[in-house]
Backbone as CSV, one residue per row, in Angstrom:
resi,resn,N_x,N_y,N_z,CA_x,CA_y,CA_z,C_x,C_y,C_z
1,MET,-0.328,-7.641,-58.939,-0.453,-6.681,-57.906,0.880,-6.992,-57.378
2,THR,1.592,-5.911,-56.995,2.828,-6.032,-55.811,2.382,-5.781,-54.545
3,GLN,3.487,-5.935,-53.327,3.117,-5.882,-52.231,3.288,-4.615,-51.572
4,PRO,2.771,-4.571,-50.584,2.814,-2.916,-49.588,4.533,-2.975,-49.704
5,ARG,4.980,-1.420,-49.563,6.350,-1.336,-49.647,6.919,-1.502,-48.323
6,THR,7.704,-2.099,-47.986,7.908,-2.526,-46.555,9.200,-1.398,-46.095
7,ASP,9.734,-0.614,-47.112,10.835,0.735,-46.242,10.238,1.878,-46.094
8,THR,8.642,1.709,-45.530,8.093,2.897,-45.318,7.239,2.151,-44.165
9,PRO,6.846,3.276,-42.777,6.062,2.738,-41.892,4.556,2.450,-42.197
10,ALA,4.026,1.659,-41.707,2.701,1.420,-41.603,1.808,2.505,-40.649
11,HIS,2.431,3.023,-39.489,1.965,4.040,-38.887,2.379,5.520,-39.243
12,THR,1.701,6.511,-39.503,1.782,7.674,-40.114,3.020,8.182,-38.948
13,PRO,3.958,8.870,-39.418,4.863,9.626,-38.747,4.048,10.789,-38.277
14,TRP,4.758,11.160,-37.124,4.067,12.766,-36.448,4.291,13.995,-37.559
15,LEU,5.548,13.806,-38.438,5.428,15.132,-38.805,4.350,15.034,-40.026
16,SER,4.255,13.524,-40.387,3.224,13.633,-41.379,2.392,13.938,-41.254
17,LEU,1.597,13.489,-40.126,0.342,14.457,-39.348,0.157,15.633,-39.226
18,VAL,0.990,16.477,-39.107,0.992,17.534,-38.425,1.422,18.557,-40.351
19,LEU,1.778,17.782,-41.007,2.027,18.369,-42.560,1.002,17.775,-43.639
20,GLY,0.542,16.754,-42.809,-0.756,16.367,-43.630,-2.255,16.940,-43.547
21,TYR,-2.348,17.017,-41.948,-3.587,17.503,-41.433,-3.511,19.062,-41.410
22,GLY,-2.216,19.576,-41.493,-2.373,21.067,-41.331,-2.749,21.707,-42.873
23,PRO,-2.299,21.607,-43.706,-2.808,22.244,-45.040,-4.357,22.147,-45.154
24,THR,-4.589,20.494,-45.067,-5.631,20.457,-45.537,-6.888,21.274,-44.366
25,THR,-6.729,21.310,-43.610,-7.598,22.475,-42.168,-7.672,23.305,-43.081
26,VAL,-6.555,24.121,-43.233,-6.560,25.669,-43.820,-7.709,25.633,-44.909
27,ILE,-7.983,24.615,-45.873,-9.222,24.563,-46.817,-10.580,24.740,-45.682
28,LEU,-10.371,23.913,-44.774,-11.592,23.866,-43.890,-12.247,25.056,-43.432
29,VAL,-11.186,25.760,-42.896,-11.317,27.361,-42.129,-11.417,27.834,-42.731
30,ALA,-10.841,28.504,-44.248,-11.477,28.875,-45.226,-12.685,28.989,-45.627
31,GLY,-13.436,27.436,-45.535,-14.559,27.313,-45.937,-15.262,28.073,-45.017
32,ILE,-15.085,27.818,-43.351,-15.750,28.190,-42.579,-16.263,29.788,-42.754
33,LEU,-14.979,30.401,-42.676,-14.907,31.807,-42.998,-15.279,32.451,-44.154
34,ALA,-15.602,31.877,-44.931,-16.294,31.995,-46.264,-17.793,32.317,-45.991
35,LEU,-18.037,31.346,-45.411,-19.508,31.304,-44.994,-19.995,31.954,-44.111
36,LEU,-19.065,32.625,-43.196,-19.098,33.870,-42.376,-19.330,35.107,-42.892
37,GLY,-19.144,35.207,-44.210,-18.789,36.506,-44.578,-17.495,36.931,-44.866
38,ILE,-16.429,36.543,-44.370,-14.872,37.042,-44.704,-14.574,36.873,-45.928
39,PRO,-14.407,38.325,-46.492,-14.211,38.661,-48.041,-12.896,37.940,-48.583
40,TRP,-12.118,37.574,-48.030,-10.573,37.050,-48.552,-10.776,35.828,-48.137
41,ALA,-11.571,35.295,-47.532,-11.832,33.740,-47.269,-11.949,32.575,-48.326
42,MET,-12.472,33.372,-49.580,-13.086,32.619,-50.761,-11.387,32.517,-51.476
43,THR,-10.897,33.593,-51.825,-9.839,33.769,-52.308,-8.377,32.761,-51.479
44,LEU,-8.452,32.997,-50.434,-7.382,31.983,-49.680,-7.735,30.511,-49.988
45,GLY,-9.094,30.445,-49.571,-9.485,28.849,-50.061,-9.052,28.337,-51.261
46,CYS,-9.109,29.010,-51.947,-9.223,28.679,-53.587,-7.485,28.724,-54.270
47,LEU,-6.795,29.618,-53.606,-5.613,29.672,-54.020,-4.810,28.613,-53.047
48,TRP,-5.212,28.501,-51.603,-4.435,27.465,-51.030,-4.852,26.318,-51.476
49,ALA,-6.182,25.664,-51.951,-6.430,24.112,-52.327,-5.508,24.068,-53.466
50,SER,-5.860,25.160,-54.617,-5.167,24.556,-55.555,-3.618,24.479,-55.613
51,ALA,-2.940,25.057,-54.477,-1.251,24.813,-54.227,-1.178,23.560,-53.857
52,ILE,-2.077,23.338,-52.740,-1.764,21.932,-51.814,-2.101,20.972,-52.753
53,LEU,-3.248,21.202,-54.347,-3.279,19.889,-54.646,-2.055,19.674,-55.772
54,ILE,-1.579,20.831,-56.566,-0.246,20.683,-57.122,0.599,20.145,-56.680
55,PHE,0.698,20.509,-55.399,1.718,19.990,-54.590,1.889,18.121,-54.528
56,LEU,0.177,17.799,-54.193,0.051,16.484,-53.878,0.241,15.675,-55.561
57,ALA,-0.048,16.601,-56.514,0.656,16.028,-57.920,2.230,15.538,-57.904
58,GLY,3.088,16.855,-57.410,4.233,16.615,-57.074,4.332,15.154,-56.473
59,VAL,3.903,15.142,-55.228,3.978,13.663,-54.232,3.588,12.317,-55.241
60,VAL,2.583,12.509,-55.902,2.488,10.882,-56.787,3.571,11.047,-57.713
61,ARG,3.849,12.023,-58.176,5.070,11.721,-59.570,6.034,11.782,-58.690
62,GLY,6.561,12.221,-57.448,7.977,11.664,-57.034,7.815,10.442,-56.536
63,LEU,6.953,9.767,-56.066,6.956,8.456,-55.699,7.215,7.369,-56.768
64,SER,6.870,7.874,-57.819,6.429,6.996,-59.208,8.073,6.584,-59.498
65,PHE,8.775,7.666,-58.960,10.265,7.510,-59.326,10.999,6.554,-58.612
66,PHE,10.454,6.150,-57.537,10.739,4.776,-56.273,9.819,3.918,-56.674
67,THR,8.685,3.635,-57.599,7.994,2.652,-57.579,8.662,1.183,-57.991
68,ALA,8.489,0.028,-57.342,9.179,-1.172,-58.304,9.120,-1.123,-59.658
69,GLY,9.821,-1.601,-60.581,9.567,-1.336,-61.936,9.303,-0.492,-62.974
70,GLY,9.743,0.549,-61.706,9.031,2.119,-62.634,8.160,2.282,-62.606
71,PRO,7.812,3.893,-63.054,6.421,4.554,-62.921,5.370,3.706,-63.690
72,ARG,3.943,3.613,-63.085,2.556,2.790,-63.518,2.191,4.047,-64.195
73,ALA,1.382,3.390,-65.049,0.761,4.542,-65.840,-0.742,4.921,-64.832
74,SER,-1.117,4.620,-64.087,-1.898,4.938,-63.118,-1.338,6.317,-62.376
75,GLN,-0.322,6.397,-62.056,0.682,7.354,-61.517,0.496,8.722,-62.000
76,ILE,1.014,8.261,-63.638,1.225,9.001,-64.392,-0.205,9.948,-64.938
77,VAL,-1.375,9.282,-64.817,-2.841,9.986,-64.837,-2.869,10.353,-63.806
78,VAL,-2.870,10.077,-62.252,-3.163,10.942,-61.431,-2.732,11.926,-61.137
79,PHE,-1.177,11.893,-61.836,-0.464,12.889,-61.680,-1.151,14.390,-62.412
80,GLY,-1.516,13.628,-63.317,-2.080,14.977,-64.588,-3.305,15.354,-64.484
81,VAL,-4.244,14.603,-63.344,-5.489,14.998,-63.119,-5.279,15.701,-61.995
82,ARG,-4.236,15.389,-60.909,-4.076,16.720,-59.757,-3.635,17.944,-60.401
83,PHE,-2.574,17.707,-61.367,-1.757,18.830,-61.481,-2.556,19.865,-62.372
84,TRP,-3.423,19.284,-63.398,-3.938,20.282,-64.306,-5.278,20.753,-63.499
85,SER,-5.920,19.789,-62.534,-7.098,20.318,-61.860,-6.769,21.881,-60.950
86,GLY,-5.383,21.247,-60.423,-5.036,22.389,-59.384,-4.624,23.708,-60.067
87,LEU,-3.689,23.627,-61.375,-3.522,24.813,-62.394,-4.562,25.564,-63.066
88,ILE,-5.391,24.638,-63.592,-6.738,25.362,-64.341,-7.248,25.952,-63.373
89,ALA,-7.251,25.453,-62.109,-8.674,26.200,-60.878,-8.272,27.521,-60.473
90,LEU,-6.703,27.568,-60.759,-6.080,28.946,-60.382,-6.543,30.350,-61.340
91,VAL,-7.369,29.731,-62.464,-7.852,30.813,-63.285,-8.814,30.993,-63.388
92,LEU,-10.029,30.013,-62.606,-10.893,29.929,-62.917,-11.733,30.618,-61.667
93,PRO,-12.926,31.196,-62.060,-13.768,31.773,-60.748,-13.982,30.686,-60.055
94,PRO,-14.414,31.085,-58.749,-14.269,30.059,-57.877,-16.008,29.082,-57.904
95,ILE,-16.727,29.460,-58.718,-17.784,28.312,-58.932,-17.885,27.307,-59.953
96,LEU,-16.592,27.601,-60.245,-15.863,26.723,-61.592,-14.915,25.743,-61.027
97,ALA,-13.930,26.516,-60.145,-12.532,26.303,-59.750,-12.726,25.067,-58.609
98,LEU,-14.006,24.856,-57.952,-13.953,24.355,-56.705,-14.486,22.839,-56.951
99,PRO,-15.576,22.763,-57.898,-15.653,21.400,-58.217,-14.446,20.562,-58.818
100,LEU,-13.738,21.380,-60.030,-12.638,20.876,-60.429,-11.357,20.461,-59.288
101,LEU,-11.391,21.134,-58.419,-10.431,20.997,-57.369,-11.159,19.608,-56.214
102,ALA,-12.007,19.820,-55.959,-12.725,18.351,-55.653,-12.237,17.039,-56.194
103,VAL,-12.399,17.142,-58.048,-11.942,15.775,-58.431,-10.883,15.473,-58.001
104,GLY,-9.892,16.546,-57.954,-8.304,16.431,-57.642,-8.226,15.871,-56.232
105,TYR,-8.722,16.400,-55.723,-8.537,15.633,-54.236,-9.702,14.248,-53.852
106,LEU,-10.470,14.082,-54.822,-11.194,12.853,-54.665,-10.249,12.002,-55.234
107,SER,-9.369,12.387,-56.019,-8.362,11.047,-56.686,-7.555,10.817,-55.694
108,SER,-7.165,11.650,-54.655,-6.308,11.255,-53.477,-7.115,10.193,-52.522
109,LEU,-8.466,10.932,-52.431,-9.117,10.012,-51.365,-9.300,8.428,-51.713
110,ILE,-9.473,8.279,-53.225,-9.561,7.070,-53.930,-8.410,6.465,-54.349
111,TYR,-7.346,6.874,-54.994,-6.246,6.459,-55.704,-5.251,6.107,-54.083
112,ASP,-5.344,7.202,-53.432,-3.650,6.888,-52.397,-3.832,5.796,-51.567
113,PRO,-4.841,5.228,-50.749,-5.154,4.245,-49.905,-4.954,2.913,-50.915
114,PHE,-5.300,2.657,-52.192,-5.110,1.625,-53.132,-3.510,1.569,-53.602
115,ALA,-2.819,2.544,-54.045,-1.402,2.936,-54.121,-0.584,2.162,-52.928
116,ALA,-0.754,2.528,-51.755,-0.184,2.306,-50.681,-0.375,0.906,-50.482
117,ARG,-1.399,0.451,-50.607,-2.031,-1.379,-50.400,-0.999,-2.166,-51.691
118,SER,-0.683,-1.696,-52.756,0.270,-2.029,-54.023,1.961,-1.470,-54.050
119,GLY,1.825,-1.156,-53.063,3.406,-0.911,-52.980,3.523,0.547,-53.742
120,ALA,2.874,1.144,-54.636,3.300,2.968,-55.106,3.298,4.046,-54.250
121,ALA,3.027,3.774,-53.201,2.850,4.864,-52.053,3.279,4.589,-50.497
122,PRO,3.704,5.197,-49.631,4.086,4.429,-48.429,2.666,4.148,-47.517
123,ARG,3.319,2.973,-46.995,1.950,2.513,-46.234,1.233,3.329,-45.931
124,TYR,1.714,4.079,-45.128,0.645,4.733,-43.982,-0.206,5.800,-44.787
125,PHE,0.022,5.919,-46.162,-1.020,6.618,-46.777,-2.537,6.054,-46.826
126,GLU,-2.405,4.684,-46.865,-3.814,4.139,-46.544,-4.590,4.563,-45.593
127,LYS,-3.935,5.085,-44.428,-4.913,5.390,-43.280,-4.763,7.279,-43.203
128,LEU,-3.839,7.408,-43.626,-3.970,8.894,-43.641,-4.565,9.736,-44.653
129,ARG,-4.565,9.069,-45.889,-5.568,9.771,-47.054,-6.885,10.027,-46.895
130,PRO,-7.359,9.090,-46.420,-9.045,9.013,-46.559,-9.272,10.341,-45.459
131,PRO,-9.077,10.553,-44.012,-9.336,11.341,-43.417,-9.123,12.744,-43.717
132,GLN,-7.888,13.118,-43.754,-7.345,14.056,-44.764,-7.936,14.707,-45.770
133,MET,-8.345,13.915,-46.703,-9.299,14.462,-48.015,-10.480,14.859,-47.473
134,VAL,-11.097,13.434,-46.400,-12.760,13.975,-46.265,-12.552,15.876,-45.436
135,ILE,-11.387,15.842,-45.229,-11.108,17.451,-44.245,-11.363,18.464,-45.202
136,ALA,-10.494,18.237,-46.603,-10.426,19.121,-47.807,-11.444,19.215,-48.752
137,VAL,-11.877,17.857,-49.010,-13.098,18.329,-49.830,-14.643,18.964,-48.790
138,GLY,-14.386,18.377,-47.340,-15.801,19.317,-46.580,-15.069,20.701,-46.900
139,GLY,-13.628,21.171,-47.021,-13.699,22.795,-46.909,-14.142,23.133,-48.525
140,LEU,-13.823,22.112,-49.319,-14.346,22.884,-50.572,-15.739,22.639,-50.770
141,VAL,-16.436,22.124,-50.422,-17.839,21.809,-50.407,-18.334,23.274,-49.636
142,LEU,-17.517,23.850,-48.709,-17.927,24.830,-47.367,-18.059,26.044,-48.775
143,LEU,-16.777,26.040,-49.096,-16.884,27.448,-50.296,-17.583,26.951,-51.497
144,PHE,-17.773,26.005,-52.048,-18.817,26.377,-52.983,-20.135,26.802,-52.313
145,VAL,-20.547,26.292,-51.360,-21.686,27.027,-50.994,-21.654,28.513,-50.502
146,ALA,-20.410,28.771,-50.192,-20.383,30.326,-49.973,-20.412,30.875,-51.474
147,ALA,-19.874,30.319,-52.419,-19.520,30.975,-53.791,-21.240,30.924,-54.149
148,LEU,-22.216,29.780,-53.840,-23.364,29.901,-54.390,-24.009,31.029,-53.619
149,ARG,-23.903,31.491,-52.735,-24.678,32.535,-51.970,-24.034,33.550,-52.376
150,ALA,-22.886,34.061,-53.075,-22.533,35.209,-53.449,-23.016,35.911,-54.311
């Protein structure tokens, strides 16, 4: 195992806080609105969650270009899980899309802190990703409950 990257901050930069929590909060708000019966909230939540997950796939793939020794197999696998989960979710009904999206977001909850500790991601991912992904998965759960009610 390699060491954490020394070229990245240990504390989350303020812009990463805003750009990290902002998009996941949209998923949570969409879930709340869907539970309240707002008609467009389910569509917004599923589309937004898919788009953000595909973005997160690009993040892990981009980081692989800067990993000492070249891309790791785990980075390519995680990229694939996130990308294909997000892309396939775009064409599925919410009741099927939401569990698939949850798999992609859970990959970030599990993998990114490990990647930060091993030098494959910025050090601050270790503390940023868990609460960020709990917000996203919480929103997906609310959306799923709303889909079950529909």
